[in-house]
C-alpha positions in Angstrom: -82.1 -58.8 -37.3 -80.4 -59.8 -34.0 -83.7 -60.3 -32.2 -84.7 -62.8 -35.0 -81.3 -64.5 -34.9 -81.5 -65.0 -31.1 -85.1 -66.2 -31.3 -84.0 -68.9 -33.7 -80.9 -69.8 -31.6 -83.1 -70.1 -28.5 -85.6 -72.2 -30.4 -82.9 -74.6 -31.5 -81.4 -74.7 -27.9 -84.9 -75.5 -26.5 -85.2 -78.4 -28.9 -81.7 -79.7 -27.9 -82.6 -79.5 -24.2 -85.9 -81.4 -24.8 -84.3 -84.1 -27.0 -80.9 -84.7 -25.2 -82.0 -86.9 -22.3 -83.5 -89.6 -24.5 -81.1 -89.3 -27.4 -78.9 -92.1 -28.6 -75.1 -91.7 -28.3 -74.8 -90.9 -32.0 -77.6 -88.4 -31.7 -76.0 -86.8 -28.7 -72.8 -86.3 -30.6 -74.8 -84.5 -33.2 -76.5 -82.4 -30.6 -73.2 -81.6 -29.0 -72.0 -80.3 -32.3 -75.1 -78.1 -32.5 -74.4 -76.8 -29.0 -70.8 -75.9 -30.0 -72.1 -74.1 -33.1 -74.6 -72.1 -31.0 -71.8 -71.2 -28.5 -69.6 -70.1 -31.4 -72.4 -67.8 -32.8 -72.9 -66.3 -29.3 -69.2 -65.7 -28.9 -69.0 -64.0 -32.3 -71.9 -61.7 -31.5 -70.3 -60.8 -28.2 -67.0 -60.0 -29.9 -68.7 -57.8 -32.5 -70.7 -56.1 -29.7 -67.5 -55.2 -27.8 -65.9 -53.8 -30.9 -69.1 -51.7 -31.5 -69.2 -50.6 -27.8 -65.6 -49.4 -27.9 -66.3 -47.3 -31.0 -69.5 -46.0 -29.5 -67.6 -45.0 -26.3 -65.1 -43.0 -28.4 -67.9 -41.2 -30.2 -69.8 -40.5 -27.0 -66.6 -39.2 -25.4 -66.2 -36.7 -28.3 -69.8 -35.7 -28.1 -69.7 -35.2 -24.3 -66.5 -33.1 -24.4 -67.8 -31.0 -27.3 -71.0 -30.2 -25.4 -69.4 -29.6 -22.0 -70.3 -32.9 -20.5 -68.3 -34.7 -17.9 -65.1 -36.2 -19.3 -64.2 -39.8 -18.6 -61.3 -40.3 -16.2 -59.9 -43.0 -18.5 -58.8 -42.7 -22.1 -61.8 -43.5 -24.3 -59.9 -46.3 -26.0 -59.2 -48.1 -22.7 -59.8 -51.8 -23.5 -61.1 -52.8 -20.1 -63.4 -49.8 -19.8 -64.9 -50.6 -23.2 -65.3 -54.3 -22.5 -66.7 -53.6 -19.0 -69.3 -51.2 -20.4 -70.3 -53.7 -23.0 -70.8 -56.4 -20.4 -72.7 -53.9 -18.2 -75.1 -53.1 -21.0 -75.8 -56.9 -21.4 -76.3 -57.1 -17.6 -73.4 -59.6 -17.3 -72.3 -58.0 -14.1 -69.7 -60.6 -13.0 -67.8 -60.1 -16.3 -68.2 -56.3 -16.1 -66.8 -56.3 -12.6 -63.7 -58.2 -13.8 -63.1 -55.6 -16.5 -63.8 -52.5 -14.3 -61.5 -53.8 -11.6 -58.7 -54.0 -14.2 -59.6 -50.5 -15.3 -59.5 -49.2 -11.7 -56.2 -51.0 -11.1 -54.7 -49.0 -13.9 -56.2 -45.7 -12.6 -57.6 -45.8 -9.1 -59.1 -42.3 -9.6 -61.1 -43.2 -12.7 -64.5 -41.7 -11.9 -66.7 -43.6 -14.4 -65.0 -47.0 -13.9 -65.3 -46.7 -10.1 -68.9 -45.7 -10.3 -69.9 -48.5 -12.7 -67.9 -51.0 -10.6 -69.8 -49.9 -7.5 -73.1 -50.2 -9.4 -72.2 -53.7 -10.7 -71.6 -54.8 -7.1 -74.9 -53.3 -6.0 -76.7 -55.2 -8.8 -75.1 -58.4 -7.6 -76.0 -57.5 -4.0 -72.4 -57.3 -2.9 -73.3 -54.5 -0.6 -70.0 -54.3 1.3 -68.0 -54.0 -2.0 -70.4 -51.6 -3.5 -70.3 -49.4 -0.4 -66.5 -49.4 -0.3 -66.3 -48.2 -3.9 -69.0 -45.5 -3.4 -67.0 -44.3 -0.4 -63.8 -44.2 -2.5 -65.7 -42.3 -5.2 -66.9 -39.3 -3.2 -63.5 -37.5 -3.0 -63.0 -37.8 -6.7 -65.7 -35.4 -7.7 -67.2 -32.0 -6.8 -70.3 -32.6 -9.0 -73.4 -32.2 -6.8 -75.5 -34.7 -8.7 -72.9 -37.4 -8.7 -72.4 -36.9 -5.0 -76.2 -36.9 -4.4 -76.7 -40.2 -6.3 -73.7 -41.7 -4.5 -74.9 -40.7 -1.0 -78.4 -41.9 -1.9 -77.1 -45.4 -3.0 -75.0 -45.6 0.2 -78.1 -44.7 2.2 -80.1 -47.5 0.5 -77.4 -50.0 1.4 -77.4 -48.9 5.0 -81.2 -49.1 5.1 -81.2 -52.6 3.7 -78.8 -53.5 6.6 -81.3 -51.9 9.0 -79.0 -49.1 9.9 -81.7 -46.5 9.7 -80.0 -43.6 11.5 -77.0 -43.8 9.3 -79.2 -44.2 6.2 -81.2 -41.1 7.1 -77.9 -39.2 7.5 -76.7 -40.2 4.0 -80.1 -39.4 2.5 -79.8 -35.9 4.1 -76.3 -35.5 2.6 -77.7 -36.6 -0.8 -80.4 -34.0 -0.7 -78.0 -31.3 0.4 -75.7 -32.2 -2.5 -78.5 -31.8 -5.0 -81.9 -30.5 -3.8 -83.4 -31.3 -7.2 -83.0 -35.0 -6.5 -86.3 -36.1 -4.8 -85.4 -39.8 -4.1 -83.4 -39.0 -0.9 -86.5 -37.4 0.7 -88.6 -40.3 -0.3 -86.1 -42.8 1.1 -85.8 -40.8 4.3 -89.6 -41.0 4.8 -89.4 -44.8 4.0 -86.9 -45.2 6.8 -88.7 -43.0 9.3 -92.1 -44.6 8.7 -90.8 -48.1 8.0 -93.1 -48.2 5.0 -92.6 -48.0 1.2 -89.9 -48.9 -1.3 -86.4 -47.4 -1.5 -85.5 -45.5 -4.7 -82.0 -45.4 -6.2 -82.9 -42.5 -8.5 -81.7 -41.6 -12.0 -79.5 -44.1 -13.9 -76.0 -43.6 -12.8 -74.6 -44.1 -16.2 -76.7 -41.2 -17.5 -74.7 -38.8 -15.4 -71.9 -39.0 -17.9 -73.9 -37.8 -20.9 -76.1 -34.8 -21.8 
């Protein structure tokens, strides 16, 4: 249903873009009204998605705790966490960063918020900010897999900045934290041989569910 709706909305928007430059003033006013209508529809969908995401987060929290998963470090009804996760799913990383920063400001030790904030900065290639949050994250958890993924991400950032010795050290720490994670070994070989592609490994968000 949503795919069809967005297909129609994009088709209408494409028509407006093609027609607008040569349109008369009266026609442009009509096209402007159509643009506002499309924006309103988009905003409505976003609002409904965020409501859904908040409810989904509560249900997932209950499921995770019932099955022995890792609990969130923020209350499941935290407004900024819910909105941030919704934006993150939509790959709207600037908006997600804004919400996760507010969540972290409320609770600096919030594990998931800090991890997703670091990942958003990494997606936006804000390497210094991502690295800072990954560093802050490490003392918050004793979970080997989370530490391994964090060290591995930090190693990738160092490698991108051509700090190969430091990158290899971080990849070694990642492997020691969780020997089942193969990406650090691959990345260490990439650094040593200066050949191949760096691998971040499993989805970070997947660490919070079974």
